[in-house]
C-alpha positions in Angstrom: 67.6 106.1 88.7 67.2 102.3 91.0 68.9 102.8 93.8 70.6 99.4 96.1 72.5 99.9 99.4 73.9 96.0 99.6 73.3 92.7 98.3 75.7 92.1 95.7 77.6 89.0 93.6 80.8 88.2 95.6 80.2 90.7 98.5 82.0 90.3 101.7 80.7 92.7 104.7 81.2 92.1 108.9 78.8 94.5 110.9 80.3 94.2 114.6 77.0 93.8 116.8 76.9 96.7 119.1 77.2 94.5 122.1 80.7 93.0 121.3 81.4 97.1 120.5 80.9 97.7 124.0 83.2 95.7 124.7 85.7 96.6 121.8 85.4 100.3 123.3 86.4 99.4 127.0 89.6 96.9 125.6 92.9 98.8 126.6 94.3 97.4 123.5 91.6 98.1 120.8 89.1 101.1 122.5 91.3 103.9 120.9 91.1 102.3 117.2 88.7 100.0 116.1 86.6 98.7 113.5 82.7 99.0 113.7 82.2 97.6 109.7 84.2 96.7 107.0 83.7 95.0 103.8 84.3 94.2 100.2 81.7 95.3 97.2 82.7 93.9 93.5 81.2 95.4 90.4 78.4 96.9 92.8 75.8 98.6 90.2 73.4 100.6 91.8 75.0 101.1 94.8 73.8 104.1 96.7 74.4 105.3 100.7 72.6 108.5 102.0 73.5 109.8 105.5 71.9 113.3 106.1 72.6 113.3 109.1 76.5 111.8 108.6 78.1 108.8 110.6 79.3 108.6 114.1 82.3 106.6 112.4 85.2 107.6 110.1 84.5 105.8 106.5 87.1 104.8 104.2 86.2 103.9 100.7 89.2 102.8 98.6 87.7 102.2 94.9 90.0 98.8 93.3 87.6 99.0 89.8 84.9 101.1 88.0 84.0 104.3 89.3 81.7 106.9 91.8 81.5 109.4 93.0 81.6 111.1 96.7 79.1 113.8 97.8 80.1 115.7 101.1 78.2 119.2 101.8 78.1 120.7 98.7 81.4 119.3 96.9 80.8 116.2 94.5 83.7 114.2 93.8 84.5 111.0 91.1 86.3 108.6 92.6 88.2 105.7 90.1 89.9 102.7 90.3 93.5 103.2 92.8 91.6 105.8 94.4 90.3 106.4 97.8 87.9 108.7 100.1 87.9 109.2 103.9 84.6 110.7 105.3 84.8 112.5 108.6 81.9 111.8 111.3 79.8 113.6 111.8 79.6 115.1 108.3 76.4 114.7 106.0 77.3 113.1 102.7 76.0 110.5 100.1 78.2 107.5 98.0 77.3 105.7 94.7 78.5 103.5 92.0 78.7 104.9 88.5 75.5 102.9 86.9 77.2 101.8 83.7 80.7 101.1 85.1 80.2 100.1 88.5 83.0 100.5 91.1 84.3 97.6 93.3 85.4 98.9 96.6 86.9 97.8 99.4 85.0 100.1 102.5 85.6 100.3 106.6 84.1 102.4 109.4 86.2 103.1 112.3 86.0 104.6 115.3 87.9 105.7 118.7 89.4 108.8 119.8 92.3 108.0 117.6 89.9 108.3 114.8 89.9 111.8 114.8 93.3 112.2 113.9 92.6 111.2 110.5 90.5 113.9 109.6 93.7 116.1 108.0 93.2 112.8 105.0 89.5 113.4 104.8 87.5 115.1 102.3 89.5 114.8 99.0 89.9 111.9 97.2 93.7 110.9 97.0 95.3 108.0 94.0 97.2 105.6 94.7 99.4 105.1 91.7 100.8 101.9 90.4 104.3 101.1 90.0 106.6 99.0 90.6 106.6 99.6 94.5 103.4 100.4 95.3 101.9 97.0 97.3 98.9 96.9 95.5 98.5 93.2 95.8 99.6 93.4 99.7 96.8 95.8 100.9 94.1 93.7 99.4 96.4 90.8 101.1 95.7 92.5 104.4 91.7 93.1 104.2 91.9 89.6 102.9 93.6 88.9 106.5 90.9 90.8 108.2 88.3 89.2 106.7 89.7 85.8 107.4 89.7 86.5 111.1 86.6 88.0 111.3 84.9 85.3 109.4 85.4 83.1 112.3 83.7 85.0 114.2 83.9 88.2 116.7 85.8 86.9 119.4 88.4 88.8 121.7 91.3 87.6 119.9 90.2 88.1 116.9 88.8 91.5 117.6 92.5 92.5 119.1 94.1 91.0 116.2 92.6 93.2 113.5 91.6 96.5 115.7 95.7 96.5 116.5 96.5 95.5 112.7 94.2 98.7 111.6 96.7 101.3 111.8 99.2 99.3 110.0 95.8 99.0 107.1 95.2 102.3 107.4 99.1 103.5 107.1 99.2 101.7 103.8 96.8 104.8 102.7 98.2 107.3 104.4 101.8 107.0 104.4 102.3 105.2 100.9 106.0 106.3 100.7 107.0 104.4 103.7 104.5 101.5 102.7 106.6 101.1 99.5 109.8 101.4 100.9 110.1 97.5 101.4 110.2 97.0 98.0 112.7 99.6 96.9 115.6 97.3 97.7 114.6 94.9 94.7 113.8 97.9 92.5 117.3 98.0 90.7 116.9 93.8 90.5 115.1 93.2 86.8 113.7 89.7 87.9 112.4 91.4 91.8 111.0 94.6 89.5 109.0 92.1 87.4 107.5 90.1 89.8 106.2 93.6 91.9 104.8 94.3 88.6 103.2 90.8 88.1 102.0 91.2 91.5 100.4 94.9 91.2 98.8 93.6 88.0 97.0 90.4 88.5 93.7 91.2 87.2 95.4 92.2 83.8 96.2 89.8 80.9 100.1 90.9 80.2 102.5 89.7 77.4 106.5 88.7 77.6 107.0 92.3 76.3 105.2 94.5 78.3 106.9 92.7 81.4 110.5 93.1 79.7 109.5 96.5 79.1 109.4 97.2 82.9 112.8 96.4 83.5 114.3 98.5 80.4 116.0 94.8 79.2 115.0 93.2 75.8 112.1 90.6 76.2 114.5 87.6 74.9 117.3 89.1 77.5 114.8 89.5 80.1 113.5 86.2 79.2 116.7 84.0 79.7 117.6 85.9 83.1 114.2 85.4 84.2 114.2 81.6 83.5 117.8 81.5 84.7 117.0 82.7 88.5 113.5 81.3 88.8 113.4 77.7 86.7 109.9 79.4 84.8 109.5 81.3 82.2 107.9 84.9 82.8 104.2 84.4 81.5 104.1 80.8 83.4 104.9 82.4 86.6 102.5 85.4 86.2 99.8 82.4 85.8 101.1 80.9 88.9 101.2 84.6 90.4 97.2 84.5 89.4 96.6 80.5 90.7 98.0 81.3 94.0 95.4 84.6 94.1 92.9 82.6 93.3 93.6 80.3 95.8 93.9 82.4 98.6 89.9 83.6 97.4 88.7 80.3 97.5 90.1 80.0 101.1 89.1 82.5 102.1 86.2 83.6 100.5 82.7 82.4 99.5 83.0 83.6 96.1 81.9 81.8 93.2 84.1 80.3 90.8 83.0 82.7 88.3 84.2 85.7 90.8 87.2 84.4 91.4 88.0 83.7 87.5 86.9 87.8 86.9 89.0 88.5 90.0 92.5 87.1 88.6 91.8 88.3 84.8 90.2 85.8 83.5 87.4 86.1 81.5 86.2 83.0 80.1 85.6 80.0 83.8 86.3 77.5 81.5 89.7 78.5 80.7 90.4 79.5 84.1 89.7 76.0 85.6 91.9 74.5 82.2 94.5 76.7 83.6 94.0 76.0 87.5 93.6 72.0 87.0 97.3 72.1 85.0 98.5 73.9 88.6 97.0 72.9 91.0 96.3 69.3 89.6 93.0 70.2 90.4 89.8 71.8 89.1 88.9 75.1 91.4 85.8 73.0 92.7 88.1 70.0 94.0 90.7 72.5 95.5 87.5 74.2 97.8 85.6 70.9 98.6 89.4 69.8 99.7 89.5 71.5 103.0 91.9 73.5 104.7 
């Protein structure tokens, strides 16, 4: 079987150098819990990693698409979309992407005295069910915020910021009910409920009837209510959310326009570019060149 450790189109990865980590470990704001490596591998075909002696860090793998498997000791577990797994430090393990349905994963290596407290969440595949309050997009935006800060260099300020935010990101996995509370206030508001549903499904193509079904209203009634509240039709609003997501990806990453197109649910890059121009008044490439 072909095996590959890194180098995937559209990947993002950061490895904190040892000399920088030495400063992190002595900084009282970061010493107890800190990132050593993190990144995102989209459609990582042939991704494989084996550590017979284990790792000195805890490793979180968050699968957002596709499938893979994780071997720890004698156990082999399958992991798929909207699932995560935490590998404890010091335990021999291996993991690989599925050959025909490769995974897309966000991943973090983290260490520090407080990392040991995450041992109770280790060793099993845990699911993050998507629903109208699941905040999947918010979690991915947290990853993007980390990437943007680290992408500006490993300054003391950047490392203090991301490492102080790390418990919040980890809690979005380990304490799902609390993470989702912010969305529950709008759960009975059909417009807010439908927007939450759109945000959770930005990589998909949704029809009006599908969105309306989430609110238990007829498509015509829901559409009138939505237009009155927002000034836009539900589908136009959904497309605007997709393009907003595309803009953040273009601003915060080096992804190709094709990668951005796929990540926002457009299979045809040229159609994506036409929609982007209609919403933003310029092409994706022009948007990237304009600067911030």
